TIRO-2110 file (N, C-alpha, C; in Angstrom, 1 decimal):
// TIRO-2110
-99.5, -11.4, -107.6, N, 1, A
-100.5, -10.3, -107.4, CA, 1, A
-100.3, -9.4, -108.9, C, 1, A
-101.2, -9.0, -109.3, N, 2, A
-101.6, -8.1, -110.4, CA, 2, A
-101.3, -6.9, -110.4, C, 2, A
-101.3, -6.2, -111.5, N, 3, A
-100.9, -4.9, -111.6, CA, 3, A
-101.7, -4.0, -110.6, C, 3, A
-102.9, -4.0, -110.8, N, 4, A
-103.8, -3.1, -110.0, CA, 4, A
-103.7, -3.3, -108.5, C, 4, A
-103.4, -4.6, -108.1, N, 5, A
-103.1, -4.9, -106.5, CA, 5, A
-101.8, -4.1, -106.2, C, 5, A
-100.7, -4.3, -107.1, N, 6, A
-99.4, -3.5, -106.8, CA, 6, A
-99.7, -2.1, -106.6, C, 6, A
-100.4, -1.4, -107.7, N, 7, A
-100.6, 0.0, -107.7, CA, 7, A
-101.5, 0.2, -106.5, C, 7, A
-102.6, -0.4, -105.8, N, 8, A
-103.0, 0.0, -104.9, CA, 8, A
-102.3, 0.0, -103.7, C, 8, A
-101.3, -1.1, -103.6, N, 9, A
-100.2, -1.3, -102.5, CA, 9, A
-99.6, -0.1, -102.4, C, 9, A
-98.9, 0.5, -103.4, N, 10, A
-97.8, 1.5, -103.4, CA, 10, A
-98.4, 3.0, -103.4, C, 10, A
-99.8, 3.0, -103.6, N, 11, A
-100.5, 4.2, -103.7, CA, 11, A
-100.5, 4.9, -105.0, C, 11, A
-100.3, 4.2, -106.1, N, 12, A
-100.2, 5.0, -107.3, CA, 12, A
-101.4, 4.3, -108.3, C, 12, A
-102.5, 3.8, -107.8, N, 13, A
-103.6, 3.5, -108.3, CA, 13, A
-104.5, 4.7, -108.7, C, 13, A
-104.8, 4.8, -109.9, N, 14, A
-105.7, 5.9, -110.1, CA, 14, A
-107.1, 5.7, -110.1, C, 14, A
-107.5, 6.2, -108.9, N, 15, A
-109.1, 6.0, -108.6, CA, 15, A
-110.2, 6.4, -109.6, C, 15, A
-109.8, 7.5, -110.1, N, 16, A
-110.5, 8.1, -111.3, CA, 16, A
-110.2, 7.9, -112.8, C, 16, A
-109.7, 6.7, -112.9, N, 17, A
-109.3, 6.2, -114.3, CA, 17, A
-110.3, 6.4, -115.2, C, 17, A
-111.5, 6.2, -114.7, N, 18, A
-112.7, 6.2, -115.6, CA, 18, A
-112.9, 7.3, -116.3, C, 18, A
-112.0, 8.6, -115.9, N, 19, A
-112.4, 10.1, -116.3, CA, 19, A
-111.5, 10.2, -117.4, C, 19, A
-110.4, 9.4, -117.5, N, 20, A
-109.5, 9.6, -118.6, CA, 20, A
-110.0, 9.6, -119.8, C, 20, A
-110.1, 10.5, -120.9, N, 21, A
-110.6, 10.3, -122.1, CA, 21, A
-109.6, 10.4, -123.3, C, 21, A
-108.3, 10.6, -122.7, N, 22, A
-107.4, 10.9, -123.9, CA, 22, A
-107.3, 9.7, -124.8, C, 22, A
-106.9, 9.8, -126.0, N, 23, A
-107.2, 8.9, -127.0, CA, 23, A
-106.1, 7.8, -126.7, C, 23, A
-104.9, 8.0, -126.3, N, 24, A
-103.8, 7.2, -126.3, CA, 24, A
-104.2, 6.2, -125.2, C, 24, A
-104.7, 6.7, -124.0, N, 25, A
-105.2, 5.7, -123.0, CA, 25, A
-106.6, 4.9, -123.4, C, 25, A
-107.0, 5.2, -124.3, N, 26, A
-108.3, 4.6, -124.6, CA, 26, A
-107.9, 3.5, -125.7, C, 26, A
-106.9, 3.7, -126.6, N, 27, A
-106.7, 2.7, -127.7, CA, 27, A
-105.2, 2.0, -127.7, C, 27, A
-104.3, 2.8, -127.0, N, 28, A
-103.0, 2.1, -126.9, CA, 28, A
-102.7, 1.2, -125.9, C, 28, A
-102.2, 0.1, -126.4, N, 29, A
-101.9, -0.9, -125.2, CA, 29, A
-100.8, -0.4, -124.1, C, 29, A
-99.8, 0.2, -124.4, N, 30, A
-99.0, 0.7, -123.5, CA, 30, A
-99.2, 1.6, -122.5, C, 30, A
-100.6, 2.5, -122.8, N, 31, A
-100.9, 3.2, -122.0, CA, 31, A
-101.9, 2.8, -120.9, C, 31, A
-102.0, 3.0, -119.8, N, 32, A
-102.8, 2.5, -118.8, CA, 32, A
-103.4, 3.5, -117.7, C, 32, A
-104.7, 3.8, -117.8, N, 33, A
-105.3, 4.9, -117.1, CA, 33, A
-105.3, 4.6, -115.6, C, 33, A
-105.1, 3.2, -115.2, N, 34, A
-104.9, 3.0, -113.7, CA, 34, A
-103.6, 3.5, -113.2, C, 34, A
-102.9, 3.8, -114.0, N, 35, A
-101.5, 4.0, -113.5, CA, 35, A
-101.3, 5.6, -113.4, C, 35, A
-101.4, 6.1, -112.0, N, 36, A
-101.5, 7.6, -112.0, CA, 36, A
-100.3, 8.5, -112.5, C, 36, A
-99.2, 7.8, -112.1, N, 37, A
-97.9, 8.2, -112.5, CA, 37, A
-97.8, 8.6, -114.1, C, 37, A
-98.1, 7.4, -114.7, N, 38, A
-98.2, 7.8, -116.1, CA, 38, A
-99.2, 8.8, -116.7, C, 38, A
-100.3, 8.5, -116.2, N, 39, A
-101.4, 9.7, -116.4, CA, 39, A
-100.9, 11.0, -116.4, C, 39, A
-100.3, 11.4, -115.2, N, 40, A
-99.9, 12.8, -114.9, CA, 40, A
-98.7, 13.3, -115.8, C, 40, A
-97.9, 12.2, -116.1, N, 41, A
-96.6, 12.7, -116.9, CA, 41, A
-97.2, 12.8, -118.4, C, 41, A
-98.0, 12.1, -118.9, N, 42, A
-98.6, 12.2, -120.2, CA, 42, A
-99.3, 13.5, -120.4, C, 42, A
-100.3, 13.8, -119.2, N, 43, A
-100.9, 14.8, -119.2, CA, 43, A
-99.7, 16.4, -119.4, C, 43, A
-98.5, 16.3, -118.8, N, 44, A
-97.8, 17.2, -118.6, CA, 44, A
-96.9, 17.5, -120.1, C, 44, A
-96.9, 16.3, -120.7, N, 45, A
-96.2, 16.2, -121.9, CA, 45, A
-97.4, 16.8, -123.0, C, 45, A
-98.5, 16.4, -122.9, N, 46, A
-99.6, 16.9, -123.7, CA, 46, A
-99.5, 18.4, -123.6, C, 46, A
-99.7, 19.0, -122.6, N, 47, A
-99.7, 20.3, -122.3, CA, 47, A
-98.4, 21.1, -122.7, C, 47, A
-97.3, 20.4, -122.6, N, 48, A
-96.1, 21.4, -123.1, CA, 48, A
-96.2, 21.4, -124.6, C, 48, A
-97.0, 20.7, -125.3, N, 49, A
-97.0, 20.9, -126.8, CA, 49, A
-97.7, 22.3, -127.1, C, 49, A
-98.3, 22.6, -126.3, N, 50, A
-99.2, 24.0, -126.4, CA, 50, A
-100.0, 24.2, -127.5, C, 50, A
-100.4, 23.0, -128.0, N, 51, A
-101.4, 23.1, -129.0, CA, 51, A
-103.0, 23.5, -128.7, C, 51, A
-103.0, 23.1, -127.3, N, 52, A
-104.5, 23.1, -126.6, CA, 52, A
-104.4, 23.7, -125.4, C, 52, A
-105.7, 24.4, -124.9, N, 53, A
-105.5, 24.9, -123.8, CA, 53, A
-105.6, 24.1, -122.3, C, 53, A
-105.1, 24.6, -121.4, N, 54, A
-104.8, 23.6, -120.1, CA, 54, A
-106.0, 23.2, -119.6, C, 54, A
-107.1, 23.8, -119.7, N, 55, A
-108.4, 23.3, -119.1, CA, 55, A
-108.9, 22.2, -120.1, C, 55, A
-108.8, 22.2, -121.3, N, 56, A
-109.0, 20.9, -122.0, CA, 56, A
-108.1, 19.7, -121.9, C, 56, A
-106.9, 20.2, -121.6, N, 57, A
-105.8, 18.9, -121.6, CA, 57, A
-106.0, 18.2, -120.3, C, 57, A
-106.5, 19.0, -119.0, N, 58, A
-106.6, 18.4, -117.8, CA, 58, A
-107.9, 17.6, -117.9, C, 58, A
-108.8, 18.2, -118.4, N, 59, A
-110.1, 17.4, -118.4, CA, 59, A
-109.9, 16.1, -119.0, C, 59, A
-109.3, 16.1, -120.1, N, 60, A
-108.9, 14.8, -121.1, CA, 60, A
-108.2, 13.8, -120.0, C, 60, A
-107.6, 14.1, -119.2, N, 61, A
-106.8, 13.2, -118.3, CA, 61, A
-107.5, 13.1, -117.0, C, 61, A
-108.6, 13.7, -117.0, N, 62, A
-109.4, 13.5, -115.6, CA, 62, A
-109.1, 14.3, -114.5, C, 62, A
-108.6, 15.6, -115.0, N, 63, A
-108.1, 16.4, -113.7, CA, 63, A
-108.8, 17.8, -113.8, C, 63, A
-108.9, 18.7, -113.0, N, 64, A
-109.3, 19.9, -112.9, CA, 64, A
-108.1, 20.8, -113.3, C, 64, A
-108.5, 21.9, -113.9, N, 65, A
-107.4, 23.0, -114.2, CA, 65, A
-106.5, 23.3, -113.0, C, 65, A
-106.9, 23.5, -111.8, N, 66, A
-106.4, 23.9, -110.7, CA, 66, A
-105.4, 22.5, -110.5, C, 66, A
-105.8, 21.3, -110.3, N, 67, A
-105.0, 20.3, -110.2, CA, 67, A
-104.1, 20.1, -111.1, C, 67, A
-104.2, 20.5, -112.3, N, 68, A
-103.0, 20.5, -113.3, CA, 68, A
-102.1, 21.3, -112.9, C, 68, A
-102.3, 22.5, -112.3, N, 69, A
-101.2, 23.6, -112.1, CA, 69, A
-100.4, 22.9, -110.7, C, 69, A
-101.2, 22.4, -109.9, N, 70, A
-100.6, 21.8, -108.7, CA, 70, A
-99.8, 20.7, -109.2, C, 70, A
-99.8, 19.8, -110.0, N, 71, A
-99.3, 18.8, -110.4, CA, 71, A
-97.8, 19.2, -111.2, C, 71, A
-98.2, 20.3, -112.0, N, 72, A
-96.9, 20.8, -112.8, CA, 72, A
-96.1, 21.3, -111.8, C, 72, A
-96.5, 22.0, -110.7, N, 73, A
-95.9, 22.8, -109.8, CA, 73, A
-95.0, 22.0, -109.1, C, 73, A
-95.4, 20.8, -108.6, N, 74, A
-94.9, 19.7, -107.9, CA, 74, A
-93.7, 19.0, -108.9, C, 74, A
-93.8, 18.8, -110.2, N, 75, A
-93.2, 18.2, -111.0, CA, 75, A
-91.9, 19.3, -111.4, C, 75, A
-92.1, 20.3, -111.5, N, 76, A
-91.2, 21.6, -111.8, CA, 76, A
-90.1, 21.4, -110.7, C, 76, A
-90.4, 21.3, -109.4, N, 77, A
-89.6, 21.2, -108.2, CA, 77, A
-89.0, 19.7, -108.1, C, 77, A
-89.8, 18.7, -108.2, N, 78, A
-89.3, 17.6, -107.8, CA, 78, A
-89.0, 16.3, -108.9, C, 78, A
-89.4, 16.7, -110.0, N, 79, A
-89.5, 15.6, -111.1, CA, 79, A
-90.5, 14.8, -110.9, C, 79, A
-90.1, 13.5, -111.5, N, 80, A
-91.1, 12.2, -111.3, CA, 80, A
-91.3, 11.9, -110.0, C, 80, A
-90.4, 12.1, -109.2, N, 81, A
-90.5, 11.8, -107.8, CA, 81, A
-91.7, 12.4, -107.0, C, 81, A
-92.3, 13.4, -107.5, N, 82, A
-93.4, 14.3, -107.2, CA, 82, A
-94.7, 13.4, -107.2, C, 82, A
-94.6, 12.6, -108.4, N, 83, A
-96.0, 11.7, -108.4, CA, 83, A
-96.0, 10.5, -107.6, C, 83, A
-95.1, 10.1, -106.8, N, 84, A
-95.1, 9.2, -106.0, CA, 84, A
-95.7, 9.6, -104.8, C, 84, A
-96.6, 8.8, -104.2, N, 85, A
-97.2, 9.4, -102.7, CA, 85, A
-96.3, 9.2, -101.6, C, 85, A
-96.3, 10.1, -100.7, N, 86, A
-95.5, 9.6, -99.6, CA, 86, A
-96.0, 8.6, -98.8, C, 86, A
-95.4, 7.9, -98.0, N, 87, A
-95.8, 6.6, -97.0, CA, 87, A
-96.6, 7.5, -95.9, C, 87, A
-97.8, 6.7, -95.7, N, 88, A
-98.4, 7.1, -94.6, CA, 88, A
-98.0, 6.4, -93.3, C, 88, A
-98.7, 6.8, -92.4, N, 89, A
-98.3, 6.2, -91.0, CA, 89, A
-97.6, 7.0, -90.2, C, 89, A
-97.5, 6.6, -88.7, N, 90, A
-96.4, 7.3, -87.9, CA, 90, A
-95.1, 7.9, -88.5, C, 90, A
-94.8, 9.1, -88.3, N, 91, A
-93.5, 9.7, -88.8, CA, 91, A
-92.7, 9.9, -87.4, C, 91, A
-93.1, 9.9, -86.1, N, 92, A
-92.5, 10.0, -85.1, CA, 92, A
-92.1, 8.7, -84.5, C, 92, A
-90.9, 8.6, -83.7, N, 93, A
-90.7, 7.5, -83.2, CA, 93, A
-91.7, 6.9, -82.1, C, 93, A
-92.1, 5.9, -81.7, N, 94, A
-92.7, 5.6, -80.6, CA, 94, A
-92.1, 5.5, -79.1, C, 94, A
-90.8, 5.3, -79.2, N, 95, A
-90.3, 5.3, -77.8, CA, 95, A
-88.9, 6.1, -78.0, C, 95, A
-88.7, 6.7, -76.7, N, 96, A
-87.4, 7.7, -76.7, CA, 96, A
-86.3, 6.9, -76.4, C, 96, A
-85.2, 7.4, -77.2, N, 97, A
-84.0, 6.6, -76.8, CA, 97, A
-83.3, 7.0, -75.6, C, 97, A
-82.1, 6.3, -75.1, N, 98, A
-81.7, 6.6, -74.0, CA, 98, A
-81.0, 8.1, -74.0, C, 98, A
-80.6, 8.4, -75.2, N, 99, A
-80.1, 9.7, -75.7, CA, 99, A
-81.2, 10.8, -75.3, C, 99, A
-82.2, 10.5, -75.8, N, 100, A
-83.2, 11.4, -75.6, CA, 100, A
-83.7, 11.6, -74.2, C, 100, A
-83.8, 10.6, -73.7, N, 101, A
-84.2, 10.6, -72.1, CA, 101, A
-83.0, 11.4, -71.2, C, 101, A
-81.7, 11.2, -71.6, N, 102, A
-80.6, 12.0, -70.8, CA, 102, A
-80.7, 13.5, -71.2, C, 102, A
-81.2, 13.7, -72.3, N, 103, A
-81.4, 15.0, -72.8, CA, 103, A
-82.4, 15.8, -72.1, C, 103, A
-83.6, 15.0, -71.9, N, 104, A
-84.7, 15.4, -71.2, CA, 104, A
-84.6, 15.8, -69.5, C, 104, A
-83.7, 14.9, -69.4, N, 105, A
-83.4, 14.9, -67.8, CA, 105, A
-82.6, 16.0, -67.5, C, 105, A
-81.6, 16.3, -68.3, N, 106, A
-80.7, 17.4, -68.1, CA, 106, A
-81.5, 18.6, -68.3, C, 106, A
-82.3, 18.7, -69.3, N, 107, A
-83.1, 20.0, -69.4, CA, 107, A
-84.1, 20.3, -68.3, C, 107, A
-84.7, 19.1, -67.8, N, 108, A
-85.5, 19.4, -66.6, CA, 108, A
-84.9, 20.0, -65.5, C, 108, A
-83.5, 19.2, -65.2, N, 109, A
-82.6, 19.6, -63.9, CA, 109, A
-82.4, 21.4, -64.1, C, 109, A
-82.0, 21.7, -65.4, N, 110, A
-81.8, 23.2, -65.3, CA, 110, A
-82.9, 24.1, -65.4, C, 110, A
-84.2, 23.4, -65.8, N, 111, A
-85.4, 24.4, -65.9, CA, 111, A
-86.5, 23.5, -65.5, C, 111, A
-86.8, 23.1, -63.9, N, 112, A
-87.7, 22.4, -63.2, CA, 112, A
-89.0, 22.5, -63.8, C, 112, A
-89.4, 23.9, -64.2, N, 113, A
-90.7, 24.0, -64.4, CA, 113, A
-91.3, 24.3, -65.9, C, 113, A
-90.2, 23.7, -66.8, N, 114, A
-90.2, 23.6, -68.0, CA, 114, A
-91.5, 22.8, -68.6, C, 114, A
-92.2, 23.4, -69.6, N, 115, A
-93.4, 22.4, -70.3, CA, 115, A
-92.8, 21.4, -71.1, C, 115, A
-93.7, 20.3, -71.3, N, 116, A
-93.4, 19.4, -72.3, CA, 116, A
-93.2, 19.7, -73.5, C, 116, A
-94.1, 20.9, -73.9, N, 117, A
-94.3, 21.3, -75.2, CA, 117, A
-92.8, 22.1, -75.5, C, 117, A
-92.4, 22.8, -74.5, N, 118, A
-91.0, 23.3, -74.9, CA, 118, A
-89.9, 22.3, -75.0, C, 118, A
-90.1, 21.3, -74.1, N, 119, A
-89.1, 20.3, -74.4, CA, 119, A
-89.1, 19.7, -75.7, C, 119, A
-90.1, 19.4, -76.5, N, 120, A
-90.2, 18.5, -77.8, CA, 120, A
-89.7, 19.8, -78.9, C, 120, A
-89.9, 20.9, -78.7, N, 121, A
-89.1, 22.1, -79.7, CA, 121, A
-87.6, 22.0, -79.3, C, 121, A
-87.3, 21.9, -78.1, N, 122, A
-85.8, 22.0, -77.8, CA, 122, A
-85.1, 20.9, -78.3, C, 122, A
-85.9, 19.6, -78.3, N, 123, A
-85.1, 18.3, -78.8, CA, 123, A
-85.3, 18.6, -80.4, C, 123, A
-86.2, 19.1, -81.0, N, 124, A
-86.1, 19.4, -82.6, CA, 124, A
-85.1, 20.0, -82.9, C, 124, A
-84.9, 21.3, -82.2, N, 125, A
-83.8, 22.3, -82.6, CA, 125, A
-82.4, 21.7, -82.2, C, 125, A
-82.3, 21.1, -81.3, N, 126, A
-80.7, 20.7, -80.9, CA, 126, A
-80.4, 19.4, -81.3, C, 126, A
-81.5, 18.3, -81.6, N, 127, A
-81.2, 17.0, -81.9, CA, 127, A
-81.9, 16.6, -83.2, C, 127, A
-82.7, 17.6, -83.7, N, 128, A
-83.2, 17.1, -85.1, CA, 128, A
-84.2, 16.2, -85.0, C, 128, A
-84.9, 16.1, -83.9, N, 129, A
-85.7, 14.9, -83.5, CA, 129, A
-87.2, 15.3, -83.7, C, 129, A
-88.3, 14.7, -84.0, N, 130, A
-89.6, 15.2, -83.9, CA, 130, A
-90.4, 14.2, -83.2, C, 130, A
-90.4, 14.4, -81.7, N, 131, A
-91.2, 13.6, -80.7, CA, 131, A
-92.5, 14.4, -80.3, C, 131, A
-93.4, 13.7, -80.2, N, 132, A
-94.9, 14.2, -79.8, CA, 132, A
-94.7, 14.8, -78.3, C, 132, A
-95.5, 15.7, -77.9, N, 133, A
-95.5, 16.4, -76.8, CA, 133, A
-96.0, 15.2, -75.6, C, 133, A
-97.0, 14.4, -76.4, N, 134, A
-97.5, 13.1, -75.4, CA, 134, A
-96.6, 12.2, -75.0, C, 134, A
-95.4, 11.9, -76.0, N, 135, A
-94.4, 10.9, -75.6, CA, 135, A
-93.7, 11.6, -74.5, C, 135, A
-93.3, 12.6, -74.6, N, 136, A
-92.6, 13.6, -73.4, CA, 136, A
-93.3, 13.4, -72.2, C, 136, A
-94.7, 13.9, -72.2, N, 137, A
-95.3, 13.7, -70.9, CA, 137, A
-95.3, 12.3, -70.3, C, 137, A
-95.6, 11.5, -71.0, N, 138, A
-95.6, 10.0, -70.7, CA, 138, A
-94.0, 9.6, -69.9, C, 138, A
-93.3, 9.9, -70.4, N, 139, A
-91.8, 9.9, -70.0, CA, 139, A
-91.7, 10.5, -68.5, C, 139, A
-92.1, 11.9, -68.6, N, 140, A
-91.7, 12.5, -67.5, CA, 140, A
-92.9, 12.0, -66.3, C, 140, A
-94.0, 11.7, -66.6, N, 141, A
-94.8, 10.9, -65.6, CA, 141, A
-94.2, 9.6, -65.0, C, 141, A
-93.6, 8.8, -65.8, N, 142, A
-92.9, 7.5, -65.6, CA, 142, A
-91.8, 7.9, -64.7, C, 142, A
-91.2, 8.8, -65.1, N, 143, A
-89.9, 9.3, -64.5, CA, 143, A
-90.1, 9.6, -63.1, C, 143, A
-91.3, 10.4, -62.9, N, 144, A
-91.6, 11.1, -61.6, CA, 144, A
-92.0, 9.9, -60.5, C, 144, A
-92.8, 8.9, -61.1, N, 145, A
-93.2, 7.6, -60.3, CA, 145, A
-92.0, 7.0, -59.8, C, 145, A
-91.2, 6.4, -60.9, N, 146, A
-89.9, 5.7, -60.6, CA, 146, A
-89.1, 6.5, -59.5, C, 146, A
-88.9, 7.7, -59.7, N, 147, A
-87.9, 8.5, -58.8, CA, 147, A
-88.5, 8.4, -57.4, C, 147, A
-89.9, 8.6, -57.2, N, 148, A
-90.6, 8.6, -55.9, CA, 148, A
-90.4, 7.3, -55.1, C, 148, A
-90.6, 6.1, -56.1, N, 149, A
-90.6, 4.8, -55.5, CA, 149, A
-89.0, 4.7, -54.9, C, 149, A
-88.0, 5.0, -55.8, N, 150, A
-86.9, 4.8, -55.7, CA, 150, A
-86.3, 5.6, -54.3, C, 150, A
-86.8, 6.6, -54.2, N, 151, A
-86.4, 7.4, -53.1, CA, 151, A
-87.1, 7.2, -51.9, C, 151, A
-88.1, 6.4, -51.6, N, 152, A
-88.8, 5.9, -50.6, CA, 152, A
-87.9, 5.8, -49.4, C, 152, A
-88.0, 6.6, -48.0, N, 153, A
-87.2, 6.2, -47.1, CA, 153, A
-87.5, 5.2, -46.3, C, 153, A
-86.4, 4.6, -45.8, N, 154, A
-86.4, 3.3, -45.0, CA, 154, A
-87.4, 3.4, -43.8, C, 154, A
-88.5, 3.0, -43.9, N, 155, A
-89.5, 3.2, -42.8, CA, 155, A
-89.3, 1.8, -41.8, C, 155, A
-90.0, 1.8, -40.6, N, 156, A
-89.7, 1.0, -39.7, CA, 156, A
-90.9, -0.2, -40.0, C, 156, A
-90.8, -1.6, -39.6, N, 157, A
-91.5, -2.5, -40.1, CA, 157, A
-93.0, -2.2, -40.0, C, 157, A
-93.4, -1.3, -39.0, N, 158, A
-94.8, -0.8, -38.8, CA, 158, A
-95.3, 0.1, -40.0, C, 158, A
-94.2, 0.9, -40.2, N, 159, A
-94.8, 2.1, -41.1, CA, 159, A
-94.6, 1.2, -42.7, C, 159, A
-93.7, 0.2, -42.8, N, 160, A
-93.6, -0.4, -44.1, CA, 160, A
-95.0, -1.1, -44.4, C, 160, A
-95.5, -1.6, -43.4, N, 161, A
-96.7, -2.5, -43.5, CA, 161, A
-98.0, -1.6, -44.1, C, 161, A
-98.0, -0.3, -43.4, N, 162, A
-98.9, 0.7, -44.0, CA, 162, A
-98.6, 1.0, -45.3, C, 162, A
-97.4, 1.4, -45.5, N, 163, A
-97.0, 1.8, -46.9, CA, 163, A
-97.6, 0.7, -48.0, C, 163, A
-97.2, -0.5, -47.7, N, 164, A
-97.5, -1.5, -48.7, CA, 164, A
-99.0, -1.7, -48.8, C, 164, A
-99.8, -1.4, -47.7, N, 165, A
-101.3, -1.6, -47.8, CA, 165, A
-101.6, -0.4, -48.5, C, 165, A
-101.4, 0.9, -48.6, N, 166, A
-101.7, 1.8, -49.4, CA, 166, A
-101.3, 1.9, -50.8, C, 166, A
-100.2, 1.0, -51.1, N, 167, A
-99.8, 1.0, -52.2, CA, 167, A
-100.6, -0.2, -52.9, C, 167, A
-101.5, -0.9, -52.4, N, 168, A
-102.1, -1.8, -53.2, CA, 168, A
-102.3, -3.2, -52.4, C, 168, A
-101.7, -3.4, -51.3, N, 169, A
-101.9, -4.6, -50.6, CA, 169, A
-102.7, -4.6, -49.5, C, 169, A
-104.2, -4.7, -49.8, N, 170, A
-105.4, -4.4, -48.9, CA, 170, A
-106.0, -5.7, -48.5, C, 170, A
-105.2, -6.7, -48.2, N, 171, A
-105.7, -7.8, -47.6, CA, 171, A
-106.2, -7.8, -46.2, C, 171, A
-107.0, -8.8, -45.9, N, 172, A
-107.9, -8.6, -44.6, CA, 172, A
-106.8, -8.7, -43.5, C, 172, A
-105.8, -9.4, -43.5, N, 173, A
-105.0, -9.7, -42.6, CA, 173, A
-104.0, -8.5, -42.4, C, 173, A
-103.7, -7.8, -43.6, N, 174, A
-102.7, -6.7, -43.4, CA, 174, A
-103.6, -5.5, -42.8, C, 174, A
-105.1, -5.4, -43.3, N, 175, A
-105.8, -4.3, -42.8, CA, 175, A
-105.9, -4.4, -41.1, C, 175, A
-106.0, -5.5, -40.5, N, 176, A
-106.1, -5.8, -39.1, CA, 176, A
-104.7, -5.3, -38.5, C, 176, A
-103.5, -5.7, -39.3, N, 177, A
-102.2, -5.3, -38.8, CA, 177, A
-102.0, -3.8, -38.5, C, 177, A
-102.8, -3.3, -39.8, N, 178, A
-102.4, -1.7, -39.9, CA, 178, A
-103.1, -1.2, -38.6, C, 178, A
-104.4, -1.6, -38.3, N, 179, A
-105.5, -0.9, -37.1, CA, 179, A
-104.5, -1.0, -35.9, C, 179, A
-103.9, -2.2, -35.7, N, 180, A
-102.9, -2.2, -34.4, CA, 180, A
-102.1, -1.5, -34.4, C, 180, A
-101.3, -1.2, -35.6, N, 181, A
-99.9, -0.5, -35.8, CA, 181, A
-100.2, 1.1, -35.6, C, 181, A
-101.4, 1.5, -36.2, N, 182, A
-101.5, 3.0, -36.3, CA, 182, A
-101.7, 3.3, -34.8, C, 182, A
-102.3, 2.6, -33.8, N, 183, A
-102.6, 2.9, -32.6, CA, 183, A
-101.1, 3.3, -31.9, C, 183, A
-100.1, 2.3, -32.3, N, 184, A
-98.6, 2.6, -31.5, CA, 184, A
-97.9, 3.5, -32.2, C, 184, A
-98.2, 4.0, -33.2, N, 185, A
-97.2, 5.0, -33.8, CA, 185, A
-97.2, 6.5, -33.2, C, 185, A
-96.1, 6.8, -32.9, N, 186, A
-95.9, 8.2, -32.4, CA, 186, A
-96.5, 9.3, -33.4, C, 186, A
-96.7, 10.5, -33.1, N, 187, A
-97.3, 11.6, -33.9, CA, 187, A
-96.1, 11.7, -35.0, C, 187, A
-94.9, 11.5, -34.5, N, 188, A
-93.5, 12.1, -35.5, CA, 188, A
-93.5, 11.0, -36.5, C, 188, A
-93.6, 9.8, -36.1, N, 189, A
-93.5, 8.8, -37.1, CA, 189, A
-94.6, 8.7, -38.1, C, 189, A
-95.9, 9.0, -37.8, N, 190, A
-97.1, 9.1, -38.7, CA, 190, A
-97.1, 10.4, -39.5, C, 190, A
-96.4, 11.2, -38.9, N, 191, A
-96.2, 12.7, -39.8, CA, 191, A
-95.3, 12.4, -40.8, C, 191, A
-94.2, 11.6, -40.5, N, 192, A
-93.0, 11.2, -41.5, CA, 192, A
-93.7, 10.6, -42.7, C, 192, A
-94.5, 9.5, -42.2, N, 193, A
-95.2, 8.6, -43.2, CA, 193, A
-96.0, 9.5, -44.1, C, 193, A
-96.7, 10.3, -43.5, N, 194, A
-97.7, 11.1, -44.4, CA, 194, A
-97.1, 12.1, -45.3, C, 194, A
-96.0, 12.5, -44.7, N, 195, A
-95.2, 13.7, -45.6, CA, 195, A
-94.6, 13.0, -46.7, C, 195, A
-94.3, 11.6, -46.8, N, 196, A
-93.9, 11.0, -47.9, CA, 196, A
-95.2, 10.4, -48.7, C, 196, A
-96.2, 9.9, -48.1, N, 197, A
-97.5, 9.3, -49.0, CA, 197, A
-98.0, 10.6, -49.6, C, 197, A
-98.1, 11.7, -48.9, N, 198, A
-98.8, 12.9, -49.4, CA, 198, A
-98.0, 14.1, -49.7, C, 198, A
-97.1, 14.0, -50.5, N, 199, A
-96.1, 15.1, -50.7, CA, 199, A
-96.6, 16.5, -51.2, C, 199, A
-96.2, 17.6, -50.6, N, 200, A
-96.7, 18.8, -50.9, CA, 200, A
-96.2, 19.3, -52.4, C, 200, A
-97.3, 19.4, -53.3, N, 201, A
-97.1, 19.8, -54.7, CA, 201, A
-95.9, 20.8, -54.9, C, 201, A
END
């Protein structure tokens, strides 16, 4: 892998290298205009000498006057590390840890009507973790579905047959059994089944 490929891979390739007009970068073997870190550093060195105006120096290194001051401000605060681009990509964890899930469960038990946005803010404040609201919403949805299934009451075989059918088992044989079973169900048993299948919000 050549230098250009390495610079491209780590984000330090100067895409505007053709705008660099500084004599050192045009004639010196040590100076390379495609290396954005070197270009920025040498620009600040040149400006620090004070022999020329900022606009002229910035233009010679391929930057605007405004960009020069942004670069200088970052350098004054962070040193050379300011010239290294931050890694791109997701900065939030894709999955909640068990500790995070326990925290969310406890939070919801104390405040049943809490919003997912409030939970994410609380996680960041109390745990120092930055998780998206969408991640919390997916967990809550999955948790509610799991609890609903696990807490399903023990129905008679007839009701179990209907439950399985409504849950997805809709074969012809099962449908015939349902038709015969429904006729024999008492109003009380039917009401209990519907109470579970169609819970009040």
